[in-house]
N, C-alpha and C positions, 0 to 999 in steps of 0.2 A: 629473475622471476622465481617465485616460490614452485616447489614441485607440484603443489596440487594444480596451481594455474598451467605450469608446464603440461601438465597431464590432460589438463582441459584442450590444450591449445592442439596437442597431437591427436584427441579424438575427435574435434572439429575437424582436421585435416583429413583424416581417415574416413569421414563422412563425407566431404567434398569430395575424394577420392572416388567412392562408390558411384556417385552420380554421374562425375566426369566420366567414369571406365565405361558405364552403360551408354551414354550418347556416343563415345568414340566407337563402341562395338558395333551401333548403326550404322553408325558413319563408315566403316569397314566396310561392311557387308554391302552396303550401297557400290562403293568404289569397286569392289571385286566383281560386282555384277556389270557395272558398267564397262569394266576390262575385258571382261568375257563376252559381253555383247558387241566390243569394238573389235577384238579378234575375230569373233564370228561372222560379223556383217561387213567388217571394214572393207575386204577385198572386191565386195559387189559394189559397194554404195560409195565407195571414194570417188568414181567417174560420175555417178549420176549429182552428188552433192557440188562436185566442182561444176558441172552443168547448170545445174540451178541455181547456183550463186552468180554465174554467168549469165544466167537468163535464156539459156536456150534448152532446157530439157521443157517437158511437157508436165501438165500439173497432176498427173497418175503417180508420180514419184516424189510428190512434198511431203507427203505423210511419214515415207523412210527415210526421208532427208532429214525432216527436223529429227526424226527419232535420234538420227545419227548425230545429228549436232548436239542434241541433249546429253547424249552421252560422253562426247568430247567436254561438256560442261561440267557435267558430274564427276570425270578423271580431273579436270582442274581443279574443282572444288574439294575433291580428295587429297589433291596433291598440298593446297592451301591448308587444309586443315591439320595434315601431317606434319608441317612446317609449325603451325600454331601448338600440336601436341607436342612435338619436339620441346619447343621453348619452355610450354607448362610444366613438362616433365623435368627440366633441369632448374626451373625456379622452386618445383615443390622440393627437389633433393636439397636445394640450398634452404628453404625452409626447414626442413626435416632435420638437417645437420644443426641449424641454430636451436631449434626446440629441444633436440638433445642435449647439445650443449649447457643450455639453459637448466635443463633437468639435473644435469651431472657435475655442472662447476659453479663455483660463487663469483657472483659477476664484478664483484669490488676488485679483488684479488687474482683471479682466473685460478684458484686452486682449486682441487676437488672439494665436494659437501661431504657433508657426514655419511649420507647413503653410498656415495661410491669409492669413498676411502675405505669401506670395509669390503667392498667387492672386490677394489684392486688389490687388498691386502692379503686377501684369500689365495688370489692368483699369486702373489708373489711368495705366499708360504710354500704353495705347490713346487715353484722354482726352486725355493732354496731347499726344499726337502730332498730334491733332483741332485742339489750339487754338494748336499750334507751342511748346509750353513745354517745360522741362525737367522732371526728377523730381530729388529729393535724397532719398538714403537713409543714415541716420544710425544706426550702430550704436555703443550704450553699453553699457559694462561697469564695474560699482561697482569701484572698489579698496578692497582691505582689507576685502570683506563678510565672508569668514571670521572674521576679529576679533569681528565684531558677534554673529557666532553662538557661537563658541567662549566669549565673554567673558558673555554676556548672554543666551545660550538662542535657539532657534529662533523662539519666539514673539517676541523682540525683532526677530529678522531678518525675521518677516514684516511686522512693524509698519513697518519701514524700508522694504522693498519696496512696501507700499502707498502708505506716504509720498511715494516716489520716483515711482510710477506717477501719482497726481495731481498732482504737480509738472511732470511731463511734459506731461501733459495740459493745462495752464493756459499752457505758453509755444509749445506747437507751433502753426502755423497752424489754421483750421477745417478739417474735411474731412480731416485727417492721418490716414494710418494709423498705430495705435499696437501694439506687439506686444510680450509679453514671451516671450523664445527658450527660456528655462529659466534656472535657478539665478538669477543678478544680471544677466542680460544681456537689454536692452532694445533694441527698434529703432524707429524713425519713418520714414516716407516722406510728402513731399509735393511740391506742385506748384509751381514758381516761375520768375520770368523769367529766360530764361538770360542775359540783359544785365546781372542784377543778382545775381551769387553772394554779393555782400557779406550779402546779405539771410540767408543760409544761416549765414554766420560769426556773425553777431549772434544768431540763435537758439541756436548751438552755445555762445555765449558764456554766454547766459543760463541754459541748463540746467546749463552746468558750475558757475556762481555758486549757481544756486539749489539744485542737490544737494548742494552742500558744507555748506550751512546745517544746524546741529545740528538733530537731531530730540529734542526732550524726552519722555520717556515716564517716567513715577511719579518725576520728578525726576532721571532718567538723562539725559544727552546721548550721543544716536546720533549718531554723524558718520560720514559717507561719503564719497569723491568719487567723480568718474566719470571716464574716459578714451573719447573718443568719435573714431570714424574715420567719416569722410564719403565718400561718391561721389555721381555724378551721371549721369542717364541722358540723352544728347541723342540724335539720330537715328541717328548711326553706332554707336551703343552697341549690345551685343550681346546683350541678353536680363536677366531678373530675376536668373537664378543669377550671372551675371557682376556683375550690379549689386551683390548681396548679400556675393559673396564678397571683391569690391574693399573694399567698407565694412569687413568684418572684418579684413583686412588692413591696413587705414589705423587701425583699433582696435589693432591689435596694435602699431605703430609710434608710437601715443601713447602706450601703455605704455613701450614701450622708451626714449622721450624723457624719461621722468620722470613719467608720470601725470598726472593732474587736467589735463587739456589735448585740444585738438581736432587733427586734421590732414585734410587733402584725400587722396584716392589719389593715388599717381603711379606709373608705370610700374618705376621703380627698387625700388619698394619690393616688388614681385610679383618682381622677379630678387634681391632680397636674402632674401626668405622662400624661394626655390627652394634659392638656394646655404646657408641654415639649414638646409633638410631635409634637403640632403644630407649634411650634418653632422652633425646627428643620427641619419642612419641609419647613417654611418661610426661615430660613437661606440659606439652600439648592438651594433656589431658588434666593435669594436676593442677593447672594453675586456676580454671574456673572453679575446680572444686575446692580451694581453699589448702592446697597441700603445702603451699610456701608459706611461710611465716616469718615474723619478726623477732630476732633475740635481741638483748639488749646490754651493751656492754659498757660499763662505767666510767663516767668522765669526773675526776675528781680535781678540786683547789688546790693546788700544791701548797699553798700556803698554811691553809686551815684543815686540810683533811675533808671538808665538806664537800659531799657530794651534789654536783651541779647539772646533770644530766647524764645522757645515753645516747650513745651512737648506736642507730638502728642498722642490723646486720640481719641477711636472709639465711634461711634455713631451709631445705627439703625434707619434709616428715612424711617420706615415702612408704605406703602401705606394704611395698615387697621388699624394699632396701633399707628400711630404717632412715635415721637422719644421716642427709647429704651436707657434705659441705660447699658454700659458693663458688669455691675454688674449681669444682665440678660442672656446675651447671651454668654459671655465668658467661663463661666463654660460650657456650653454645646459644644461650639466650641472646648474646649479642651477634652471633654471628647469623642465626634465622630470623633475627627481627624481633622475637618475643620479649626482647628486656625492657619496652616500653609496659605492653601490660603487665609483667611479671612486677617491675618496681612500682607500678599505680597501686596493684593488688595488695603488696606487702605495705607500701606507706599507709593506704587506708584503713589497715588493720593496725598499725601502730597510732594513727593517731586516734582511732577507738580506745585502745589500749591507755594511752597518755593523756588523754584530755584532762579526766578529773584527778591525775596525780597532783602535787603539790605543785602550785604555780613557777616555783621558782626552779622547778626542773626543765630543761632544754631537751629536744629532739634532732639529733644529727642525721641527716640522710644523704649518703654518697650517690653522686649521680654519675652514670656512665658516659663515657663519651659520644657515644651514639645516641643516647636522648638529647644530649646538647645539640645536636642537628636538626631535632623537631621544633619549629618556631612555634608552636601552640603549647611546650612544655610548661611554661609560666601559668597559661591559662588552666591546665589541666591539674597542675599543683593546687592553685587556688581555689578551683571547683571543689576538689578533695578538701580541703580546710573549709570551707564554706558547707560541706554536706556533713562533715563529721563534727562541727563545731568545735576543733583544735584552733587555740589562739595563733595568729602568726607569727607574733613577737617571740614566742617559745621554739620556733623553728630554725634550724640552721642547714643550710645546702652546702654541701661539700663538693668543689669542681677540682678535678686533678689539673694539673698543668699542661699533660699532654692532650687534653682534651679541646684545649683552644685553640690549638694548630690549623684544625680542620676550618673554621670558620669564625673569625675573632668578631666580626661585627654582628653575627648572630648570637654570639654569648654575648656580647653586650646588650643586645637587646633583652635577650631572656634575664639577666641578671638584674637589668634596669627594672623590668617589670615586676621582680620577686621584690626588689628592694622597695618599691613603692606601696607593697601592700604590708612592709614592716618584718619582712623575712630577711636574716642574716644571713651571709655568705661566706664561707670560708675556701683557704686556697689550699688543697690537701697535698700530700706528700711532697712539700716546698722541698726544692733543692735538687731534685732529680730531673728536670726538665731543662730547656735550653733557653730561655728567655722570662727568667723569672721577676727581674726588673722592671720589664716592659710590661708584663702582664699583672702586675702590682700598681703601676701606674695607668694602666688602662681599664682597670675594673675596679670598683668600688668593695673590694674585700673588707669585713670586719674582723677576719681572724687568719691567721697562719699556722697551719699544722705542718711540723715536722715529720719528714718521715722517718719510718721505724728503722731504717736501715743504718742511720745517724744515732739514734737513741740506744740502739741494743749495744753499738761498739763504743759507746762514750768512753766509759773507763778505762778500756785497753789502746784504744785507737787515739792518738793525740791529735789526728787530721779531723777525725769525726769530733773530737769535743771543741776543736775550732770553730769547726761548720756551724754547730750547735750554738756556739757562743757569737758567732757572726749575725746568725738568723735573729737571734733572741736581741740584740742591738738594733738590726733594722727594724724588727717589729715595735719597739721602744719608740723609735726616732718617729715611724709612721704612725702611732700609735694603735698598733694593730696588736693584740694579745696573742701569745704563743701557745697553741696544746703541741704537747708531744707525746708522741705516739709509740707503744711498744716497750712501756715501762715495766720491767720484769721481777724486778727486786728494789731492797730500800734504798742502798746503796746509789742507783741511778737515779731514784726521785729525788735524795738529796742533792746530788750534783745539779740536778736541773733546776731546783729549787734555787742552790745559790746561782747558778747563771741566768736566773730572771723569768724561767719559764712559768707562765700563769696555772694553767691546766695540764693534766696529765690523764692516759688511760693506758692499759696493759694489764697483764695476767696479774701483776702484783695486786691490783683490787679485784681479782677474780676473773672466771672465766666467762663467757658470753651467757647470759640468763633466757630461759623462756620467760613468757609473760606472765605464769603463776611464780617462777621463781623470783623474777623481778618485784611483784608484789607484796610477796613474803618479804624481801629486803627493804622495800619502803616502809612495811607495816611497821618493821623492827626499828626504824629510824624515825617513827611518825612523820612520815611525808606521804600517806596513803589515807582520805578521808575513809572513817570506818564503815560508810556504808559501800565501799567497794573493795572490801575483804575478801578474801576466797579461802578456801579450806586449806589447811596445813598442808605443806609438800614437804619433801625431802630437801635438806640443807644443802645438800652436795650439787654444786652447779653442773652443769653439762660440761665433759670434755673435750668436745669438738673446739680445736683453736678458732680463734677471731680471724675471720676474713672480712675484706670490703665487699658491699654489694652495691647493686644498683640504687 
């Protein structure tokens, strides 16, 4: 029962108590008076009452006898009411205890809830201070728990939550406080010796190992991991709220570092979180204002040196912080769900920019794994093409291998819808995933892009060269041309050309360009209609490194 419902239940019970108490008070007064009458008249009336009942007394005593008998009836009524009241009090106590339990605990696991863990931790802090001990507060959040609910149903999710609660209970010290804060988030607090913080680390390690063990239900293995944030209360600490908030910040840091791990809170985490919060606020305001804009990285035919198109990259032209690289804001956009709106906004600008460029030039757009979980993605992209007038056959959508693991069937549906419109599909960062050949067979890709990690080391690392050569041969056999990313010098370009790569991109051909700089480049190469020219701009390209965007 939720807290408001429990409070309402308690209020209703108290109202009932008041009405019942009023009736009981009246009944009590009547019984007391009846007893007093019995004591006062009993000695003189008992004999007459017996005579009346036996038919030997005269009629003059009947009224007094009737009053006496009524007196006895009232006493019996009072006794019966007393018994009923005793039973009612007992039932009320049970109901009140149940209501209190519902208001203080989580009904699924029996753990404390968010409100109660704070109150109990404050009591534990007082106890620890008297003993000159410290408090460890652990915040646990299950990784990928949503997948369990999505794939196996919420009943399976409840089983996982109860199993996790049992495992936590077995591993923490006696007298620990245990809470489920909501959803898949748990917390525990316990006293420890401030000179032995490694004890807390051992407990956290044990929790991570235990929770990661598969849970078998009806022959199905349900697997989750956990990220743990830890904070400690010492004598200079600031209170329960600060203790819990710091554990939460540390837990977020654990997730950011790769999940399935634990870490202690430190002050740098709080500063980083504040910076991230400012960025998130700026992004929410900046997307509708058009502060996020496309930059363009050249793609070149390695055999002829001809410019064939551009990859669209995102930049944030922040009024307060200047030009911000996507490696800063793309992770925030993905975590907060802003990535869809951000990507659509930048694509719209890019399609408007490029629709009148030379018809031989293509635009490549990298799609985030989060976007590939949107069943309406294909329709949104097609709608943009119609609204901007950009030709579908000049658009290439790039999908990373990692994005295919979440939902391959949905990815197949999206890719199929895009292909039906004449849009080309490229498999990006090839060689860094786990099922490359399976994905090439499952989806109708038009192009393979070799990850820059292999390209940049091709001249120094024989293994990188062998991988590039193998991928190039695979592309040739599948009739899929190869694009190499990260070309930074002439020697690398020559080596890739000799290996059979069709296209390339990287700093060797220039840094990513703004739309004004791109138009200037196109004008110099006679790839821009004269009506679409812009005023002269500086020839020096922006110095921000190329990064992937959504």
